[in-house]
One Martini backbone bead per residue (centre of mass of N, CA, C, O) as a GRO file, in nm:
protein
  124
    1MET     BB    1  -5.751  -5.113  -1.079
    2MET     BB    2  -5.537  -4.886  -1.114
    3LYS     BB    3  -5.336  -4.997  -0.905
    4ASN     BB    4  -5.278  -5.264  -1.052
    5VAL     BB    5  -5.149  -5.135  -1.305
    6ALA     BB    6  -4.921  -4.986  -1.158
    7VAL     BB    7  -4.789  -5.237  -1.038
    8LYS     BB    8  -4.731  -5.379  -1.307
    9THR     BB    9  -4.555  -5.154  -1.422
   10ASP     BB   10  -4.345  -5.149  -1.195
   11LEU     BB   11  -4.264  -5.448  -1.220
   12LYS     BB   12  -4.170  -5.438  -1.511
   13LEU     BB   13  -3.953  -5.223  -1.466
   14PHE     BB   14  -3.791  -5.379  -1.258
   15TRP     BB   15  -3.716  -5.623  -1.444
   16GLU     BB   16  -3.576  -5.456  -1.662
   17LEU     BB   17  -3.358  -5.333  -1.473
   18ASP     BB   18  -3.251  -5.607  -1.353
   19SER     BB   19  -3.171  -5.703  -1.673
   20ILE     BB   20  -2.940  -5.541  -1.738
   21GLY     BB   21  -2.735  -5.708  -1.974
   22ILE     BB   22  -2.922  -5.982  -2.022
   23ASN     BB   23  -3.067  -5.923  -2.252
   24ASN     BB   24  -3.176  -6.037  -2.572
   25GLU     BB   25  -3.115  -5.797  -2.849
   26CYS     BB   26  -3.101  -5.916  -3.158
   27GLU     BB   27  -3.327  -5.752  -3.315
   28ASN     BB   28  -3.127  -5.478  -3.317
   29LEU     BB   29  -2.934  -5.600  -3.509
   30SER     BB   30  -2.729  -5.625  -3.746
   31LEU     BB   31  -2.619  -5.836  -3.979
   32SER     BB   32  -2.320  -5.805  -3.907
   33ASP     BB   33  -2.353  -5.858  -3.601
   34LYS     BB   34  -2.478  -6.139  -3.626
   35LYS     BB   35  -2.238  -6.269  -3.772
   36PHE     BB   36  -2.032  -6.215  -3.552
   37ILE     BB   37  -2.174  -6.377  -3.328
   38ASP     BB   38  -2.187  -6.645  -3.476
   39ASN     BB   39  -1.882  -6.678  -3.512
   40PHE     BB   40  -1.810  -6.671  -3.217
   41GLU     BB   41  -1.993  -6.912  -3.120
   42ASN     BB   42  -1.892  -7.133  -3.336
   43ASN     BB   43  -1.571  -7.088  -3.218
   44LEU     BB   44  -1.623  -7.178  -2.930
   45THR     BB   45  -1.385  -7.289  -2.682
   46TYR     BB   46  -1.269  -7.523  -2.435
   47ARG     BB   47  -0.937  -7.490  -2.276
   48GLY     BB   48  -0.902  -7.605  -1.982
   49ASN     BB   49  -0.913  -7.263  -1.842
   50ARG     BB   50  -1.035  -7.157  -2.131
   51TYR     BB   51  -1.153  -6.948  -2.374
   52GLU     BB   52  -1.196  -6.978  -2.736
   53THR     BB   53  -1.162  -6.772  -3.038
   54LYS     BB   54  -1.198  -6.645  -3.328
   55LEU     BB   55  -1.100  -6.397  -3.513
   56PRO     BB   56  -1.224  -6.130  -3.726
   57TRP     BB   57  -1.099  -6.180  -3.999
   58LYS     BB   58  -1.014  -6.123  -4.293
   59SER     BB   59  -1.034  -6.317  -4.579
   60ASN     BB   60  -0.829  -6.093  -4.717
   61PRO     BB   61  -0.514  -5.992  -4.634
   62GLU     BB   62  -0.454  -5.787  -4.875
   63GLU     BB   63  -0.660  -5.560  -4.751
   64LEU     BB   64  -0.460  -5.473  -4.560
   65ASP     BB   65  -0.291  -5.252  -4.397
   66ARG     BB   66   0.030  -5.099  -4.411
   67ASN     BB   67   0.118  -4.993  -4.066
   68PHE     BB   68   0.412  -4.966  -3.956
   69GLU     BB   69   0.464  -4.665  -3.890
   70THR     BB   70   0.232  -4.631  -3.691
   71ALA     BB   71   0.311  -4.863  -3.501
   72LYS     BB   72   0.595  -4.759  -3.431
   73ARG     BB   73   0.509  -4.490  -3.308
   74ARG     BB   74   0.337  -4.614  -3.085
   75PHE     BB   75   0.563  -4.786  -2.959
   76ASP     BB   76   0.752  -4.555  -2.888
   77ASN     BB   77   0.549  -4.420  -2.694
   78LEU     BB   78   0.524  -4.662  -2.507
   79LYS     BB   79   0.821  -4.673  -2.417
   80ILE     BB   80   0.822  -4.399  -2.281
   81LYS     BB   81   0.607  -4.469  -2.069
   82LEU     BB   82   0.746  -4.724  -1.949
   83ASN     BB   83   1.022  -4.576  -1.865
   84LYS     BB   84   0.874  -4.413  -1.621
   85ASN     BB   85   0.799  -4.724  -1.515
   86LYS     BB   86   0.947  -5.001  -1.407
   87ASP     BB   87   0.714  -5.184  -1.310
   88ILE     BB   88   0.540  -5.170  -1.566
   89CYS     BB   89   0.757  -5.266  -1.761
   90GLU     BB   90   0.800  -5.547  -1.633
   91GLU     BB   91   0.504  -5.641  -1.656
   92TYR     BB   92   0.479  -5.614  -1.959
   93LYS     BB   93   0.705  -5.814  -2.029
   94ARG     BB   94   0.583  -6.056  -1.883
   95ILE     BB   95   0.323  -6.072  -2.051
   96ILE     BB   96   0.451  -6.109  -2.328
   97ASP     BB   97   0.612  -6.364  -2.258
   98GLU     BB   98   0.361  -6.532  -2.183
   99GLN     BB   99   0.221  -6.507  -2.460
  100LEU     BB  100   0.443  -6.644  -2.618
  101LYS     BB  101   0.443  -6.915  -2.460
  102ASN     BB  102   0.110  -6.953  -2.514
  103GLY     BB  103   0.043  -6.852  -2.823
  104ILE     BB  104  -0.096  -6.562  -2.847
  105VAL     BB  105   0.174  -6.466  -2.959
  106GLU     BB  106   0.401  -6.361  -3.233
  107GLU     BB  107   0.659  -6.370  -3.423
  108CYS     BB  108   0.776  -6.182  -3.712
  109SER     BB  109   0.862  -6.117  -4.014
  110ASP     BB  110   0.926  -5.862  -4.236
  111ASN     BB  111   0.793  -6.042  -4.498
  112SER     BB  112   0.527  -6.070  -4.386
  113LEU     BB  113   0.179  -6.087  -4.378
  114ILE     BB  114   0.089  -5.781  -4.219
  115ALA     BB  115  -0.073  -5.635  -3.934
  116HIS     BB  116  -0.091  -5.380  -3.699
  117LEU     BB  117  -0.149  -5.350  -3.360
  118LYS     BB  118  -0.264  -5.199  -3.097
  119VAL     BB  119  -0.075  -5.108  -2.800
  120GLU     BB  120  -0.129  -5.120  -2.440
  121ALA     BB  121  -0.084  -4.995  -2.119
  122LEU     BB  122  -0.250  -5.111  -1.830
  123SER     BB  123  -0.376  -4.960  -1.525
  124GLU     BB  124  -0.504  -4.925  -1.184
   0.00000   0.00000   0.00000
Protein backbone atom coordinates (compact mmCIF):
# COMPACT_ATOMS: atom_id res chain seq x y z
CA MET A 1 0.00 0.00 0.00
CA MET A 2 2.79 2.45 0.91
CA LYS A 3 4.63 1.69 -2.34
CA ASN A 4 1.46 2.45 -4.31
CA VAL A 5 1.17 5.89 -2.65
CA ALA A 6 4.83 6.64 -3.41
CA VAL A 7 4.34 5.66 -7.06
CA LYS A 8 1.26 7.90 -7.32
CA THR A 9 3.17 10.79 -5.73
CA ASP A 10 6.13 10.28 -8.09
CA LEU A 11 3.80 10.06 -11.09
CA LYS A 12 1.98 13.25 -10.04
CA LEU A 13 5.32 15.05 -9.66
CA PHE A 14 6.44 13.73 -13.07
CA TRP A 15 3.33 15.11 -14.79
CA GLU A 16 3.65 18.46 -13.01
CA LEU A 17 7.28 18.78 -14.11
CA ASP A 18 6.46 17.60 -17.62
CA SER A 19 3.88 20.36 -18.00
CA ILE A 20 6.01 23.26 -16.73
CA GLY A 21 5.05 26.31 -18.73
CA ILE A 22 1.92 24.63 -20.04
CA ASN A 23 -0.31 24.78 -16.98
CA ASN A 24 -2.85 27.56 -16.91
CA GLU A 25 -2.27 29.20 -13.54
CA CYS A 26 -4.68 32.11 -13.94
CA GLU A 27 -5.93 31.70 -10.38
CA ASN A 28 -2.62 33.16 -9.13
CA LEU A 29 -2.81 36.27 -11.32
CA SER A 30 -3.70 39.73 -10.08
CA LEU A 31 -6.84 41.43 -11.38
CA SER A 32 -4.63 43.73 -13.47
CA ASP A 33 -2.83 40.74 -15.03
CA LYS A 34 -6.14 39.02 -15.79
CA LYS A 35 -7.45 42.17 -17.51
CA PHE A 36 -4.22 42.39 -19.53
CA ILE A 37 -4.55 38.76 -20.68
CA ASP A 38 -8.26 39.23 -21.50
CA ASN A 39 -7.45 42.33 -23.56
CA PHE A 40 -4.66 40.48 -25.36
CA GLU A 41 -6.84 37.46 -26.17
CA ASN A 42 -9.93 39.50 -27.15
CA ASN A 43 -7.92 41.53 -29.65
CA LEU A 44 -5.88 38.66 -31.11
CA THR A 45 -6.39 38.19 -34.86
CA TYR A 46 -4.65 36.15 -37.53
CA ARG A 47 -3.76 38.10 -40.68
CA GLY A 48 -2.09 36.32 -43.54
CA ASN A 49 0.89 34.64 -41.96
CA ARG A 50 1.04 36.23 -38.50
CA TYR A 51 -0.94 36.98 -35.37
CA GLU A 52 -1.67 40.56 -34.33
CA THR A 53 -3.04 42.08 -31.14
CA LYS A 54 -3.50 45.58 -29.83
CA LEU A 55 -0.82 46.87 -27.52
CA PRO A 56 -1.91 47.75 -23.99
CA TRP A 57 -1.82 51.51 -24.44
CA LYS A 58 -2.97 53.83 -21.72
CA SER A 59 -6.50 55.01 -22.42
CA ASN A 60 -5.50 58.66 -21.97
CA PRO A 61 -2.34 59.49 -23.98
CA GLU A 62 -1.95 62.82 -22.15
CA GLU A 63 -0.83 60.77 -19.11
CA LEU A 64 2.31 59.58 -20.91
CA ASP A 65 5.69 61.03 -20.05
CA ARG A 66 7.30 63.25 -22.65
CA ASN A 67 10.64 61.47 -22.62
CA PHE A 68 12.26 62.78 -25.78
CA GLU A 69 15.60 63.64 -24.14
CA THR A 70 15.94 60.20 -22.54
CA ALA A 71 14.96 58.48 -25.78
CA LYS A 72 17.40 60.61 -27.81
CA ARG A 73 20.25 59.82 -25.41
CA ARG A 74 19.47 56.10 -25.67
CA PHE A 75 19.31 56.33 -29.45
CA ASP A 76 22.63 58.16 -29.61
CA ASN A 77 24.20 55.37 -27.53
CA LEU A 78 22.62 52.80 -29.83
CA LYS A 79 24.12 54.55 -32.88
CA ILE A 80 27.57 54.40 -31.25
CA LYS A 81 27.17 50.65 -30.70
CA LEU A 82 25.85 50.06 -34.21
CA ASN A 83 28.67 52.04 -35.81
CA LYS A 84 31.17 49.64 -34.24
CA ASN A 85 29.85 46.78 -36.38
CA LYS A 86 28.89 47.54 -39.98
CA ASP A 87 27.06 44.23 -40.52
CA ILE A 88 24.83 44.69 -37.47
CA CYS A 89 24.22 48.32 -38.43
CA GLU A 90 23.09 47.32 -41.93
CA GLU A 91 20.87 44.53 -40.58
CA TYR A 92 19.33 46.92 -38.04
CA LYS A 93 18.56 49.43 -40.82
CA ARG A 94 17.09 46.67 -42.99
CA ILE A 95 14.79 45.57 -40.17
CA ILE A 96 13.60 49.12 -39.45
CA ASP A 97 12.98 49.73 -43.17
CA GLU A 98 11.00 46.47 -43.37
CA GLN A 99 8.94 47.44 -40.32
CA LEU A 100 8.20 50.84 -41.88
CA LYS A 101 7.14 49.15 -45.12
CA ASN A 102 4.88 46.68 -43.29
CA GLY A 103 3.25 49.34 -41.12
CA ILE A 104 4.67 47.96 -37.87
CA VAL A 105 6.35 51.29 -37.05
CA GLU A 106 5.76 54.76 -38.44
CA GLU A 107 7.46 58.11 -38.60
CA CYS A 108 5.88 60.87 -36.56
CA SER A 109 6.09 64.63 -36.61
CA ASP A 110 7.79 66.61 -33.86
CA ASN A 111 4.48 68.10 -32.71
CA SER A 112 2.49 64.87 -32.46
CA LEU A 113 1.38 63.47 -29.11
CA ILE A 114 3.96 60.76 -28.58
CA ALA A 115 5.98 58.86 -26.03
CA HIS A 116 9.24 57.24 -27.07
CA LEU A 117 10.00 53.57 -26.57
CA LYS A 118 13.37 52.07 -25.82
CA VAL A 119 14.96 50.37 -28.83
CA GLU A 120 17.91 48.01 -28.80
CA ALA A 121 19.82 45.99 -31.34
CA LEU A 122 19.96 42.33 -30.36
CA SER A 123 22.24 39.77 -31.90
CA GLU A 124 22.91 36.09 -31.39
